[in-house]
CHARMM internal coordinates of N, CA and C (Angstrom, degrees):
IC EDIT
DIST 1 N 1 CA 1.4398
DIST 1 CA 1 C 1.5345
ANGL 1 N 1 CA 1 C 110.38
DIST 1 C 2 N 1.3153
ANGL 1 CA 1 C 2 N 116.73
DIHE 1 N 1 CA 1 C 2 N -41.82
DIST 2 N 2 CA 1.4561
ANGL 1 C 2 N 2 CA 121.04
DIHE 1 CA 1 C 2 N 2 CA 179.11
DIST 2 CA 2 C 1.5188
ANGL 2 N 2 CA 2 C 110.70
DIHE 1 C 2 N 2 CA 2 C -63.43
DIST 2 C 3 N 1.3336
ANGL 2 CA 2 C 3 N 115.91
DIHE 2 N 2 CA 2 C 3 N -36.01
DIST 3 N 3 CA 1.4572
ANGL 2 C 3 N 3 CA 120.82
DIHE 2 CA 2 C 3 N 3 CA -178.64
DIST 3 CA 3 C 1.5286
ANGL 3 N 3 CA 3 C 110.97
DIHE 2 C 3 N 3 CA 3 C -65.55
DIST 3 C 4 N 1.3302
ANGL 3 CA 3 C 4 N 117.45
DIHE 3 N 3 CA 3 C 4 N -35.79
DIST 4 N 4 CA 1.4619
ANGL 3 C 4 N 4 CA 120.68
DIHE 3 CA 3 C 4 N 4 CA 176.77
DIST 4 CA 4 C 1.5213
ANGL 4 N 4 CA 4 C 111.52
DIHE 3 C 4 N 4 CA 4 C -65.91
DIST 4 C 5 N 1.3131
ANGL 4 CA 4 C 5 N 117.06
DIHE 4 N 4 CA 4 C 5 N -37.23
DIST 5 N 5 CA 1.4637
ANGL 4 C 5 N 5 CA 120.93
DIHE 4 CA 4 C 5 N 5 CA 178.24
DIST 5 CA 5 C 1.5138
ANGL 5 N 5 CA 5 C 111.73
DIHE 4 C 5 N 5 CA 5 C -66.52
DIST 5 C 6 N 1.3239
ANGL 5 CA 5 C 6 N 116.53
DIHE 5 N 5 CA 5 C 6 N -40.80
DIST 6 N 6 CA 1.4629
ANGL 5 C 6 N 6 CA 121.04
DIHE 5 CA 5 C 6 N 6 CA 178.01
DIST 6 CA 6 C 1.5306
ANGL 6 N 6 CA 6 C 110.03
DIHE 5 C 6 N 6 CA 6 C -65.52
DIST 6 C 7 N 1.3240
ANGL 6 CA 6 C 7 N 116.07
DIHE 6 N 6 CA 6 C 7 N -41.37
DIST 7 N 7 CA 1.4678
ANGL 6 C 7 N 7 CA 120.76
DIHE 6 CA 6 C 7 N 7 CA 178.85
DIST 7 CA 7 C 1.5359
ANGL 7 N 7 CA 7 C 110.26
DIHE 6 C 7 N 7 CA 7 C -62.54
DIST 7 C 8 N 1.3192
ANGL 7 CA 7 C 8 N 117.33
DIHE 7 N 7 CA 7 C 8 N -40.52
DIST 8 N 8 CA 1.4618
ANGL 7 C 8 N 8 CA 121.12
DIHE 7 CA 7 C 8 N 8 CA 179.55
DIST 8 CA 8 C 1.5231
ANGL 8 N 8 CA 8 C 111.69
DIHE 7 C 8 N 8 CA 8 C -65.17
DIST 8 C 9 N 1.3237
ANGL 8 CA 8 C 9 N 117.13
DIHE 8 N 8 CA 8 C 9 N -42.27
DIST 9 N 9 CA 1.4665
ANGL 8 C 9 N 9 CA 120.76
DIHE 8 CA 8 C 9 N 9 CA 179.29
DIST 9 CA 9 C 1.5228
ANGL 9 N 9 CA 9 C 110.47
DIHE 8 C 9 N 9 CA 9 C -65.75
DIST 9 C 10 N 1.3155
ANGL 9 CA 9 C 10 N 117.17
DIHE 9 N 9 CA 9 C 10 N -43.31
DIST 10 N 10 CA 1.4646
ANGL 9 C 10 N 10 CA 120.86
DIHE 9 CA 9 C 10 N 10 CA 178.63
DIST 10 CA 10 C 1.5274
ANGL 10 N 10 CA 10 C 110.37
DIHE 9 C 10 N 10 CA 10 C -63.67
DIST 10 C 11 N 1.3238
ANGL 10 CA 10 C 11 N 117.37
DIHE 10 N 10 CA 10 C 11 N -39.43
DIST 11 N 11 CA 1.4606
ANGL 10 C 11 N 11 CA 120.90
DIHE 10 CA 10 C 11 N 11 CA 178.53
DIST 11 CA 11 C 1.5237
ANGL 11 N 11 CA 11 C 111.19
DIHE 10 C 11 N 11 CA 11 C -63.56
DIST 11 C 12 N 1.3223
ANGL 11 CA 11 C 12 N 117.20
DIHE 11 N 11 CA 11 C 12 N -43.66
DIST 12 N 12 CA 1.4679
ANGL 11 C 12 N 12 CA 120.57
DIHE 11 CA 11 C 12 N 12 CA 178.54
DIST 12 CA 12 C 1.5259
ANGL 12 N 12 CA 12 C 110.87
DIHE 11 C 12 N 12 CA 12 C -62.28
DIST 12 C 13 N 1.3208
ANGL 12 CA 12 C 13 N 116.88
DIHE 12 N 12 CA 12 C 13 N -42.41
DIST 13 N 13 CA 1.4608
ANGL 12 C 13 N 13 CA 120.84
DIHE 12 CA 12 C 13 N 13 CA 179.44
DIST 13 CA 13 C 1.5289
ANGL 13 N 13 CA 13 C 110.67
DIHE 12 C 13 N 13 CA 13 C -64.01
DIST 13 C 14 N 1.3269
ANGL 13 CA 13 C 14 N 116.56
DIHE 13 N 13 CA 13 C 14 N -42.37
DIST 14 N 14 CA 1.4744
ANGL 13 C 14 N 14 CA 120.17
DIHE 13 CA 13 C 14 N 14 CA 179.03
DIST 14 CA 14 C 1.5211
ANGL 14 N 14 CA 14 C 110.14
DIHE 13 C 14 N 14 CA 14 C -63.36
DIST 14 C 15 N 1.3395
ANGL 14 CA 14 C 15 N 117.44
DIHE 14 N 14 CA 14 C 15 N -43.97
DIST 15 N 15 CA 1.4607
ANGL 14 C 15 N 15 CA 120.43
DIHE 14 CA 14 C 15 N 15 CA 178.72
DIST 15 CA 15 C 1.5301
ANGL 15 N 15 CA 15 C 111.62
DIHE 14 C 15 N 15 CA 15 C -61.15
DIST 15 C 16 N 1.3256
ANGL 15 CA 15 C 16 N 117.31
DIHE 15 N 15 CA 15 C 16 N -44.11
DIST 16 N 16 CA 1.4662
ANGL 15 C 16 N 16 CA 120.12
DIHE 15 CA 15 C 16 N 16 CA -179.01
DIST 16 CA 16 C 1.5284
ANGL 16 N 16 CA 16 C 111.97
DIHE 15 C 16 N 16 CA 16 C -65.42
DIST 16 C 17 N 1.3273
ANGL 16 CA 16 C 17 N 116.33
DIHE 16 N 16 CA 16 C 17 N -40.01
DIST 17 N 17 CA 1.4697
ANGL 16 C 17 N 17 CA 119.86
DIHE 16 CA 16 C 17 N 17 CA 177.39
DIST 17 CA 17 C 1.5223
ANGL 17 N 17 CA 17 C 110.35
DIHE 16 C 17 N 17 CA 17 C -65.35
DIST 17 C 18 N 1.3313
ANGL 17 CA 17 C 18 N 116.65
DIHE 17 N 17 CA 17 C 18 N -43.25
DIST 18 N 18 CA 1.4711
ANGL 17 C 18 N 18 CA 120.25
DIHE 17 CA 17 C 18 N 18 CA -179.69
DIST 18 CA 18 C 1.5259
ANGL 18 N 18 CA 18 C 111.10
DIHE 17 C 18 N 18 CA 18 C -65.09
DIST 18 C 19 N 1.3190
ANGL 18 CA 18 C 19 N 118.01
DIHE 18 N 18 CA 18 C 19 N -39.69
DIST 19 N 19 CA 1.4666
ANGL 18 C 19 N 19 CA 120.87
DIHE 18 CA 18 C 19 N 19 CA 178.19
DIST 19 CA 19 C 1.5169
ANGL 19 N 19 CA 19 C 110.01
DIHE 18 C 19 N 19 CA 19 C -66.61
DIST 19 C 20 N 1.3255
ANGL 19 CA 19 C 20 N 117.96
DIHE 19 N 19 CA 19 C 20 N -41.39
DIST 20 N 20 CA 1.4650
ANGL 19 C 20 N 20 CA 120.84
DIHE 19 CA 19 C 20 N 20 CA 178.04
DIST 20 CA 20 C 1.5171
ANGL 20 N 20 CA 20 C 112.20
DIHE 19 C 20 N 20 CA 20 C -63.07
DIST 20 C 21 N 1.3286
ANGL 20 CA 20 C 21 N 116.86
DIHE 20 N 20 CA 20 C 21 N -43.76
DIST 21 N 21 CA 1.4663
ANGL 20 C 21 N 21 CA 119.93
DIHE 20 CA 20 C 21 N 21 CA 179.10
DIST 21 CA 21 C 1.5245
ANGL 21 N 21 CA 21 C 111.45
DIHE 20 C 21 N 21 CA 21 C -67.40
DIST 21 C 22 N 1.3217
ANGL 21 CA 21 C 22 N 116.47
DIHE 21 N 21 CA 21 C 22 N -39.39
DIST 22 N 22 CA 1.4640
ANGL 21 C 22 N 22 CA 118.27
DIHE 21 CA 21 C 22 N 22 CA 179.24
DIST 22 CA 22 C 1.5255
ANGL 22 N 22 CA 22 C 111.03
DIHE 21 C 22 N 22 CA 22 C -69.37
DIST 22 C 23 N 1.3291
ANGL 22 CA 22 C 23 N 118.23
DIHE 22 N 22 CA 22 C 23 N -31.44
DIST 23 N 23 CA 1.4673
ANGL 22 C 23 N 23 CA 120.39
DIHE 22 CA 22 C 23 N 23 CA 175.48
DIST 23 CA 23 C 1.5184
ANGL 23 N 23 CA 23 C 110.84
DIHE 22 C 23 N 23 CA 23 C -64.18
DIST 23 C 24 N 1.3417
ANGL 23 CA 23 C 24 N 116.14
DIHE 23 N 23 CA 23 C 24 N -40.21
DIST 24 N 24 CA 1.4608
ANGL 23 C 24 N 24 CA 119.73
DIHE 23 CA 23 C 24 N 24 CA 176.60
DIST 24 CA 24 C 1.5225
ANGL 24 N 24 CA 24 C 111.20
DIHE 23 C 24 N 24 CA 24 C -63.64
DIST 24 C 25 N 1.3228
ANGL 24 CA 24 C 25 N 116.52
DIHE 24 N 24 CA 24 C 25 N -38.43
DIST 25 N 25 CA 1.4606
ANGL 24 C 25 N 25 CA 120.21
DIHE 24 CA 24 C 25 N 25 CA 179.65
DIST 25 CA 25 C 1.5276
ANGL 25 N 25 CA 25 C 111.49
DIHE 24 C 25 N 25 CA 25 C -71.77
DIST 25 C 26 N 1.3197
ANGL 25 CA 25 C 26 N 117.15
DIHE 25 N 25 CA 25 C 26 N -37.53
DIST 26 N 26 CA 1.4660
ANGL 25 C 26 N 26 CA 121.04
DIHE 25 CA 25 C 26 N 26 CA -177.89
DIST 26 CA 26 C 1.5263
ANGL 26 N 26 CA 26 C 110.71
DIHE 25 C 26 N 26 CA 26 C -69.62
DIST 26 C 27 N 1.3219
ANGL 26 CA 26 C 27 N 117.26
DIHE 26 N 26 CA 26 C 27 N -27.90
DIST 27 N 27 CA 1.4689
ANGL 26 C 27 N 27 CA 119.64
DIHE 26 CA 26 C 27 N 27 CA 179.11
DIST 27 CA 27 C 1.5270
ANGL 27 N 27 CA 27 C 111.82
DIHE 26 C 27 N 27 CA 27 C -61.78
DIST 27 C 28 N 1.3249
ANGL 27 CA 27 C 28 N 117.65
DIHE 27 N 27 CA 27 C 28 N -20.94
DIST 28 N 28 CA 1.4627
ANGL 27 C 28 N 28 CA 120.83
DIHE 27 CA 27 C 28 N 28 CA 179.78
DIST 28 CA 28 C 1.5272
ANGL 28 N 28 CA 28 C 111.66
DIHE 27 C 28 N 28 CA 28 C -75.13
DIST 28 C 29 N 1.3348
ANGL 28 CA 28 C 29 N 117.09
DIHE 28 N 28 CA 28 C 29 N -18.14
DIST 29 N 29 CA 1.4626
ANGL 28 C 29 N 29 CA 120.86
DIHE 28 CA 28 C 29 N 29 CA 178.61
DIST 29 CA 29 C 1.5219
ANGL 29 N 29 CA 29 C 108.58
DIHE 28 C 29 N 29 CA 29 C -78.44
DIST 29 C 30 N 1.3046
ANGL 29 CA 29 C 30 N 116.54
DIHE 29 N 29 CA 29 C 30 N 132.44
DIST 30 N 30 CA 1.4665
ANGL 29 C 30 N 30 CA 120.87
DIHE 29 CA 29 C 30 N 30 CA -179.71
DIST 30 CA 30 C 1.5248
ANGL 30 N 30 CA 30 C 109.80
DIHE 29 C 30 N 30 CA 30 C -97.03
DIST 30 C 31 N 1.3190
ANGL 30 CA 30 C 31 N 115.12
DIHE 30 N 30 CA 30 C 31 N 86.52
DIST 31 N 31 CA 1.4568
ANGL 30 C 31 N 31 CA 120.20
DIHE 30 CA 30 C 31 N 31 CA 179.03
DIST 31 CA 31 C 1.5205
ANGL 31 N 31 CA 31 C 112.24
DIHE 30 C 31 N 31 CA 31 C -77.71
DIST 31 C 32 N 1.3188
ANGL 31 CA 31 C 32 N 117.17
DIHE 31 N 31 CA 31 C 32 N -11.62
DIST 32 N 32 CA 1.4571
ANGL 31 C 32 N 32 CA 120.55
DIHE 31 CA 31 C 32 N 32 CA -179.10
DIST 32 CA 32 C 1.5200
ANGL 32 N 32 CA 32 C 111.71
DIHE 31 C 32 N 32 CA 32 C -62.60
DIST 32 C 33 N 1.3226
ANGL 32 CA 32 C 33 N 116.44
DIHE 32 N 32 CA 32 C 33 N -28.14
DIST 33 N 33 CA 1.4610
ANGL 32 C 33 N 33 CA 120.03
DIHE 32 CA 32 C 33 N 33 CA 179.65
DIST 33 CA 33 C 1.5280
ANGL 33 N 33 CA 33 C 111.47
DIHE 32 C 33 N 33 CA 33 C -76.22
DIST 33 C 34 N 1.3269
ANGL 33 CA 33 C 34 N 117.17
DIHE 33 N 33 CA 33 C 34 N -22.28
DIST 34 N 34 CA 1.4616
ANGL 33 C 34 N 34 CA 121.65
DIHE 33 CA 33 C 34 N 34 CA -178.27
DIST 34 CA 34 C 1.5335
ANGL 34 N 34 CA 34 C 110.72
DIHE 33 C 34 N 34 CA 34 C -93.25
DIST 34 C 35 N 1.3285
ANGL 34 CA 34 C 35 N 116.61
DIHE 34 N 34 CA 34 C 35 N -41.97
DIST 35 N 35 CA 1.4582
ANGL 34 C 35 N 35 CA 122.71
DIHE 34 CA 34 C 35 N 35 CA -176.79
DIST 35 CA 35 C 1.5366
ANGL 35 N 35 CA 35 C 109.17
DIHE 34 C 35 N 35 CA 35 C -81.33
DIST 35 C 36 N 1.3100
ANGL 35 CA 35 C 36 N 116.24
DIHE 35 N 35 CA 35 C 36 N 145.80
DIST 36 N 36 CA 1.4655
ANGL 35 C 36 N 36 CA 120.45
DIHE 35 CA 35 C 36 N 36 CA 178.40
DIST 36 CA 36 C 1.5239
ANGL 36 N 36 CA 36 C 111.15
DIHE 35 C 36 N 36 CA 36 C -63.69
DIST 36 C 37 N 1.3042
ANGL 36 CA 36 C 37 N 116.14
DIHE 36 N 36 CA 36 C 37 N 149.27
DIST 37 N 37 CA 1.4653
ANGL 36 C 37 N 37 CA 121.62
DIHE 36 CA 36 C 37 N 37 CA -179.81
DIST 37 CA 37 C 1.5255
ANGL 37 N 37 CA 37 C 109.68
DIHE 36 C 37 N 37 CA 37 C -67.11
DIST 37 C 38 N 1.3135
ANGL 37 CA 37 C 38 N 114.80
DIHE 37 N 37 CA 37 C 38 N 145.79
DIST 38 N 38 CA 1.4541
ANGL 37 C 38 N 38 CA 120.52
DIHE 37 CA 37 C 38 N 38 CA 179.67
DIST 38 CA 38 C 1.5155
ANGL 38 N 38 CA 38 C 113.64
DIHE 37 C 38 N 38 CA 38 C 91.51
DIST 38 C 39 N 1.3047
ANGL 38 CA 38 C 39 N 118.09
DIHE 38 N 38 CA 38 C 39 N -1.46
DIST 39 N 39 CA 1.4682
ANGL 38 C 39 N 39 CA 122.09
DIHE 38 CA 38 C 39 N 39 CA 179.25
DIST 39 CA 39 C 1.5274
ANGL 39 N 39 CA 39 C 109.52
DIHE 38 C 39 N 39 CA 39 C -108.29
DIST 39 C 40 N 1.3116
ANGL 39 CA 39 C 40 N 114.98
DIHE 39 N 39 CA 39 C 40 N 59.05
DIST 40 N 40 CA 1.4626
ANGL 39 C 40 N 40 CA 120.60
DIHE 39 CA 39 C 40 N 40 CA -176.20
DIST 40 CA 40 C 1.5264
ANGL 40 N 40 CA 40 C 110.83
DIHE 39 C 40 N 40 CA 40 C -68.52
DIST 40 C 41 N 1.3185
ANGL 40 CA 40 C 41 N 117.33
DIHE 40 N 40 CA 40 C 41 N -44.49
DIST 41 N 41 CA 1.4649
ANGL 40 C 41 N 41 CA 120.60
DIHE 40 CA 40 C 41 N 41 CA -177.96
DIST 41 CA 41 C 1.5174
ANGL 41 N 41 CA 41 C 110.84
DIHE 40 C 41 N 41 CA 41 C -62.47
DIST 41 C 42 N 1.3326
ANGL 41 CA 41 C 42 N 116.68
DIHE 41 N 41 CA 41 C 42 N -43.72
DIST 42 N 42 CA 1.4590
ANGL 41 C 42 N 42 CA 120.27
DIHE 41 CA 41 C 42 N 42 CA -179.88
DIST 42 CA 42 C 1.5238
ANGL 42 N 42 CA 42 C 111.42
DIHE 41 C 42 N 42 CA 42 C -64.42
DIST 42 C 43 N 1.3269
ANGL 42 CA 42 C 43 N 116.66
DIHE 42 N 42 CA 42 C 43 N -36.82
DIST 43 N 43 CA 1.4628
ANGL 42 C 43 N 43 CA 120.71
DIHE 42 CA 42 C 43 N 43 CA 177.87
DIST 43 CA 43 C 1.5242
ANGL 43 N 43 CA 43 C 110.90
DIHE 42 C 43 N 43 CA 43 C -65.82
DIST 43 C 44 N 1.3128
ANGL 43 CA 43 C 44 N 116.95
DIHE 43 N 43 CA 43 C 44 N -44.01
DIST 44 N 44 CA 1.4615
ANGL 43 C 44 N 44 CA 120.44
DIHE 43 CA 43 C 44 N 44 CA 178.51
DIST 44 CA 44 C 1.5245
ANGL 44 N 44 CA 44 C 111.30
DIHE 43 C 44 N 44 CA 44 C -64.84
DIST 44 C 45 N 1.3304
ANGL 44 CA 44 C 45 N 116.25
DIHE 44 N 44 CA 44 C 45 N -38.02
DIST 45 N 45 CA 1.4582
ANGL 44 C 45 N 45 CA 120.54
DIHE 44 CA 44 C 45 N 45 CA 177.67
DIST 45 CA 45 C 1.5272
ANGL 45 N 45 CA 45 C 110.83
DIHE 44 C 45 N 45 CA 45 C -65.81
DIST 45 C 46 N 1.3247
ANGL 45 CA 45 C 46 N 116.90
DIHE 45 N 45 CA 45 C 46 N -38.64
DIST 46 N 46 CA 1.4617
ANGL 45 C 46 N 46 CA 121.09
DIHE 45 CA 45 C 46 N 46 CA 176.91
DIST 46 CA 46 C 1.5237
ANGL 46 N 46 CA 46 C 110.71
DIHE 45 C 46 N 46 CA 46 C -64.72
DIST 46 C 47 N 1.3375
ANGL 46 CA 46 C 47 N 117.23
DIHE 46 N 46 CA 46 C 47 N -42.24
DIST 47 N 47 CA 1.4710
ANGL 46 C 47 N 47 CA 120.83
DIHE 46 CA 46 C 47 N 47 CA 174.90
DIST 47 CA 47 C 1.5308
ANGL 47 N 47 CA 47 C 110.53
DIHE 46 C 47 N 47 CA 47 C -56.03
DIST 47 C 48 N 1.3244
ANGL 47 CA 47 C 48 N 115.51
DIHE 47 N 47 CA 47 C 48 N -45.89
DIST 48 N 48 CA 1.4607
ANGL 47 C 48 N 48 CA 120.36
DIHE 47 CA 47 C 48 N 48 CA -177.94
DIST 48 CA 48 C 1.5223
ANGL 48 N 48 CA 48 C 111.61
DIHE 47 C 48 N 48 CA 48 C -63.69
DIST 48 C 49 N 1.3400
ANGL 48 CA 48 C 49 N 117.25
DIHE 48 N 48 CA 48 C 49 N -45.61
DIST 49 N 49 CA 1.4584
ANGL 48 C 49 N 49 CA 120.54
DIHE 48 CA 48 C 49 N 49 CA -179.45
DIST 49 CA 49 C 1.5252
ANGL 49 N 49 CA 49 C 112.25
DIHE 48 C 49 N 49 CA 49 C -66.10
DIST 49 C 50 N 1.3216
ANGL 49 CA 49 C 50 N 116.97
DIHE 49 N 49 CA 49 C 50 N -39.43
DIST 50 N 50 CA 1.4676
ANGL 49 C 50 N 50 CA 119.70
DIHE 49 CA 49 C 50 N 50 CA 177.15
DIST 50 CA 50 C 1.5247
ANGL 50 N 50 CA 50 C 109.97
DIHE 49 C 50 N 50 CA 50 C -63.94
DIST 50 C 51 N 1.3430
ANGL 50 CA 50 C 51 N 116.28
DIHE 50 N 50 CA 50 C 51 N -42.41
DIST 51 N 51 CA 1.4681
ANGL 50 C 51 N 51 CA 119.95
DIHE 50 CA 50 C 51 N 51 CA 179.90
DIST 51 CA 51 C 1.5227
ANGL 51 N 51 CA 51 C 111.46
DIHE 50 C 51 N 51 CA 51 C -64.83
DIST 51 C 52 N 1.3235
ANGL 51 CA 51 C 52 N 117.36
DIHE 51 N 51 CA 51 C 52 N -40.49
DIST 52 N 52 CA 1.4632
ANGL 51 C 52 N 52 CA 120.31
DIHE 51 CA 51 C 52 N 52 CA 179.23
DIST 52 CA 52 C 1.5293
ANGL 52 N 52 CA 52 C 110.17
DIHE 51 C 52 N 52 CA 52 C -66.20
DIST 52 C 53 N 1.3244
ANGL 52 CA 52 C 53 N 116.82
DIHE 52 N 52 CA 52 C 53 N -44.32
DIST 53 N 53 CA 1.4630
ANGL 52 C 53 N 53 CA 120.03
DIHE 52 CA 52 C 53 N 53 CA 179.13
DIST 53 CA 53 C 1.5112
ANGL 53 N 53 CA 53 C 112.63
DIHE 52 C 53 N 53 CA 53 C -62.90
DIST 53 C 54 N 1.3267
ANGL 53 CA 53 C 54 N 116.26
DIHE 53 N 53 CA 53 C 54 N -47.05
DIST 54 N 54 CA 1.4647
ANGL 53 C 54 N 54 CA 120.23
DIHE 53 CA 53 C 54 N 54 CA 179.37
DIST 54 CA 54 C 1.5231
ANGL 54 N 54 CA 54 C 111.14
DIHE 53 C 54 N 54 CA 54 C -66.06
DIST 54 C 55 N 1.3387
ANGL 54 CA 54 C 55 N 116.59
DIHE 54 N 54 CA 54 C 55 N -40.78
DIST 55 N 55 CA 1.4627
ANGL 54 C 55 N 55 CA 120.42
DIHE 54 CA 54 C 55 N 55 CA 178.10
DIST 55 CA 55 C 1.5107
ANGL 55 N 55 CA 55 C 112.42
DIHE 54 C 55 N 55 CA 55 C -64.03
DIST 55 C 56 N 1.3492
ANGL 55 CA 55 C 56 N 116.45
DIHE 55 N 55 CA 55 C 56 N -37.49
DIST 56 N 56 CA 1.4597
ANGL 55 C 56 N 56 CA 119.45
DIHE 55 CA 55 C 56 N 56 CA 177.06
DIST 56 CA 56 C 1.5196
ANGL 56 N 56 CA 56 C 110.88
DIHE 55 C 56 N 56 CA 56 C -64.54
DIST 56 C 57 N 1.3266
ANGL 56 CA 56 C 57 N 117.07
DIHE 56 N 56 CA 56 C 57 N -43.70
DIST 57 N 57 CA 1.4639
ANGL 56 C 57 N 57 CA 120.09
DIHE 56 CA 56 C 57 N 57 CA -179.81
DIST 57 CA 57 C 1.5251
ANGL 57 N 57 CA 57 C 111.59
DIHE 56 C 57 N 57 CA 57 C -63.77
DIST 57 C 58 N 1.3162
ANGL 57 CA 57 C 58 N 116.78
DIHE 57 N 57 CA 57 C 58 N -44.48
DIST 58 N 58 CA 1.4678
ANGL 57 C 58 N 58 CA 120.61
DIHE 57 CA 57 C 58 N 58 CA -179.98
DIST 58 CA 58 C 1.5286
ANGL 58 N 58 CA 58 C 110.22
DIHE 57 C 58 N 58 CA 58 C -67.16
DIST 58 C 59 N 1.3279
ANGL 58 CA 58 C 59 N 117.04
DIHE 58 N 58 CA 58 C 59 N -44.36
DIST 59 N 59 CA 1.4623
ANGL 58 C 59 N 59 CA 120.40
DIHE 58 CA 58 C 59 N 59 CA 178.83
DIST 59 CA 59 C 1.5086
ANGL 59 N 59 CA 59 C 112.27
DIHE 58 C 59 N 59 CA 59 C -62.90
DIST 59 C 60 N 1.3258
ANGL 59 CA 59 C 60 N 116.49
DIHE 59 N 59 CA 59 C 60 N -40.80
DIST 60 N 60 CA 1.4563
ANGL 59 C 60 N 60 CA 120.55
DIHE 59 CA 59 C 60 N 60 CA 177.85
DIST 60 CA 60 C 1.5248
ANGL 60 N 60 CA 60 C 110.95
DIHE 59 C 60 N 60 CA 60 C -63.44
DIST 60 C 61 N 1.3298
ANGL 60 CA 60 C 61 N 116.98
DIHE 60 N 60 CA 60 C 61 N -39.85
DIST 61 N 61 CA 1.4575
ANGL 60 C 61 N 61 CA 120.26
DIHE 60 CA 60 C 61 N 61 CA 176.52
DIST 61 CA 61 C 1.5212
ANGL 61 N 61 CA 61 C 111.10
DIHE 60 C 61 N 61 CA 61 C -61.92
DIST 61 C 62 N 1.3277
ANGL 61 CA 61 C 62 N 117.47
DIHE 61 N 61 CA 61 C 62 N -46.15
DIST 62 N 62 CA 1.4682
ANGL 61 C 62 N 62 CA 121.31
DIHE 61 CA 61 C 62 N 62 CA -178.22
DIST 62 CA 62 C 1.5241
ANGL 62 N 62 CA 62 C 110.62
DIHE 61 C 62 N 62 CA 62 C -63.99
DIST 62 C 63 N 1.3289
ANGL 62 CA 62 C 63 N 117.20
DIHE 62 N 62 CA 62 C 63 N -44.28
DIST 63 N 63 CA 1.4658
ANGL 62 C 63 N 63 CA 120.63
DIHE 62 CA 62 C 63 N 63 CA -178.81
DIST 63 CA 63 C 1.5281
ANGL 63 N 63 CA 63 C 110.64
DIHE 62 C 63 N 63 CA 63 C -65.32
DIST 63 C 64 N 1.3315
ANGL 63 CA 63 C 64 N 117.24
DIHE 63 N 63 CA 63 C 64 N -43.19
DIST 64 N 64 CA 1.4607
ANGL 63 C 64 N 64 CA 120.80
DIHE 63 CA 63 C 64 N 64 CA 178.54
DIST 64 CA 64 C 1.5230
ANGL 64 N 64 CA 64 C 110.95
DIHE 63 C 64 N 64 CA 64 C -64.83
DIST 64 C 65 N 1.3209
ANGL 64 CA 64 C 65 N 116.36
DIHE 64 N 64 CA 64 C 65 N -39.18
DIST 65 N 65 CA 1.4543
ANGL 64 C 65 N 65 CA 120.62
DIHE 64 CA 64 C 65 N 65 CA 178.46
DIST 65 CA 65 C 1.5253
ANGL 65 N 65 CA 65 C 110.96
DIHE 64 C 65 N 65 CA 65 C -63.45
DIST 65 C 66 N 1.3129
ANGL 65 CA 65 C 66 N 117.29
DIHE 65 N 65 CA 65 C 66 N -43.39
DIST 66 N 66 CA 1.4650
ANGL 65 C 66 N 66 CA 121.46
DIHE 65 CA 65 C 66 N 66 CA 179.22
DIST 66 CA 66 C 1.5273
ANGL 66 N 66 CA 66 C 110.41
DIHE 65 C 66 N 66 CA 66 C -65.48
DIST 66 C 67 N 1.3452
ANGL 66 CA 66 C 67 N 116.74
DIHE 66 N 66 CA 66 C 67 N -45.50
DIST 67 N 67 CA 1.4680
ANGL 66 C 67 N 67 CA 120.05
DIHE 66 CA 66 C 67 N 67 CA 179.33
DIST 67 CA 67 C 1.5278
ANGL 67 N 67 CA 67 C 111.77
DIHE 66 C 67 N 67 CA 67 C -61.44
DIST 67 C 68 N 1.3191
ANGL 67 CA 67 C 68 N 115.84
DIHE 67 N 67 CA 67 C 68 N -43.13
DIST 68 N 68 CA 1.4566
ANGL 67 C 68 N 68 CA 119.57
DIHE 67 CA 67 C 68 N 68 CA -179.42
DIST 68 CA 68 C 1.5203
ANGL 68 N 68 CA 68 C 111.41
DIHE 67 C 68 N 68 CA 68 C -67.18
DIST 68 C 69 N 1.3229
ANGL 68 CA 68 C 69 N 117.21
DIHE 68 N 68 CA 68 C 69 N -40.37
DIST 69 N 69 CA 1.4619
ANGL 68 C 69 N 69 CA 119.34
DIHE 68 CA 68 C 69 N 69 CA 179.60
DIST 69 CA 69 C 1.5268
ANGL 69 N 69 CA 69 C 111.23
DIHE 68 C 69 N 69 CA 69 C -68.19
DIST 69 C 70 N 1.3300
ANGL 69 CA 69 C 70 N 117.67
DIHE 69 N 69 CA 69 C 70 N -30.10
DIST 70 N 70 CA 1.4617
ANGL 69 C 70 N 70 CA 119.39
DIHE 69 CA 69 C 70 N 70 CA 176.39
DIST 70 CA 70 C 1.5232
ANGL 70 N 70 CA 70 C 111.02
DIHE 69 C 70 N 70 CA 70 C -71.82
DIST 70 C 71 N 1.3171
ANGL 70 CA 70 C 71 N 117.64
DIHE 70 N 70 CA 70 C 71 N -28.03
DIST 71 N 71 CA 1.4603
ANGL 70 C 71 N 71 CA 120.65
DIHE 70 CA 70 C 71 N 71 CA 179.22
DIST 71 CA 71 C 1.5247
ANGL 71 N 71 CA 71 C 111.45
DIHE 70 C 71 N 71 CA 71 C -77.80
DIST 71 C 72 N 1.3220
ANGL 71 CA 71 C 72 N 118.06
DIHE 71 N 71 CA 71 C 72 N -14.35
DIST 72 N 72 CA 1.4584
ANGL 71 C 72 N 72 CA 120.83
DIHE 71 CA 71 C 72 N 72 CA 176.49
DIST 72 CA 72 C 1.5223
ANGL 72 N 72 CA 72 C 112.21
DIHE 71 C 72 N 72 CA 72 C -63.67
DIST 72 C 73 N 1.3179
ANGL 72 CA 72 C 73 N 116.90
DIHE 72 N 72 CA 72 C 73 N -24.43
DIST 73 N 73 CA 1.4635
ANGL 72 C 73 N 73 CA 119.20
DIHE 72 CA 72 C 73 N 73 CA 178.42
DIST 73 CA 73 C 1.5339
ANGL 73 N 73 CA 73 C 110.98
DIHE 72 C 73 N 73 CA 73 C -65.35
DIST 73 C 74 N 1.3283
ANGL 73 CA 73 C 74 N 117.39
DIHE 73 N 73 CA 73 C 74 N -23.14
DIST 74 N 74 CA 1.4693
ANGL 73 C 74 N 74 CA 120.20
DIHE 73 CA 73 C 74 N 74 CA 177.36
DIST 74 CA 74 C 1.5325
ANGL 74 N 74 CA 74 C 111.80
DIHE 73 C 74 N 74 CA 74 C -73.22
DIST 74 C 75 N 1.3192
ANGL 74 CA 74 C 75 N 117.00
DIHE 74 N 74 CA 74 C 75 N -15.84
DIST 75 N 75 CA 1.4547
ANGL 74 C 75 N 75 CA 120.99
DIHE 74 CA 74 C 75 N 75 CA -178.67
DIST 75 CA 75 C 1.5164
ANGL 75 N 75 CA 75 C 111.19
DIHE 74 C 75 N 75 CA 75 C -74.19
DIST 75 C 76 N 1.3038
ANGL 75 CA 75 C 76 N 116.83
DIHE 75 N 75 CA 75 C 76 N -33.07
DIST 76 N 76 CA 1.4790
ANGL 75 C 76 N 76 CA 120.09
DIHE 75 CA 75 C 76 N 76 CA -175.46
DIST 76 CA 76 C 1.4930
ANGL 76 N 76 CA 76 C 111.78
DIHE 75 C 76 N 76 CA 76 C -102.96
END
COOR INIT
IC SEED 1 N 1 CA 1 C
IC BUILD
């Protein structure tokens, strides 16, 4: 039971780090040229949603990779 709690905390931390890093990367995209002028809130919201989606995908990959690599010990 304790191990599940530790896994959950580590997963949350990985997701938050991945979302933060993806937000930094998404800021380099210039959506202002694509979005109509005067829609600042919508542009910022789009940045946030893209960062959350990308961060979730990256975090999910990292967590799955860690879980799978830990299960390799059962092979030997």
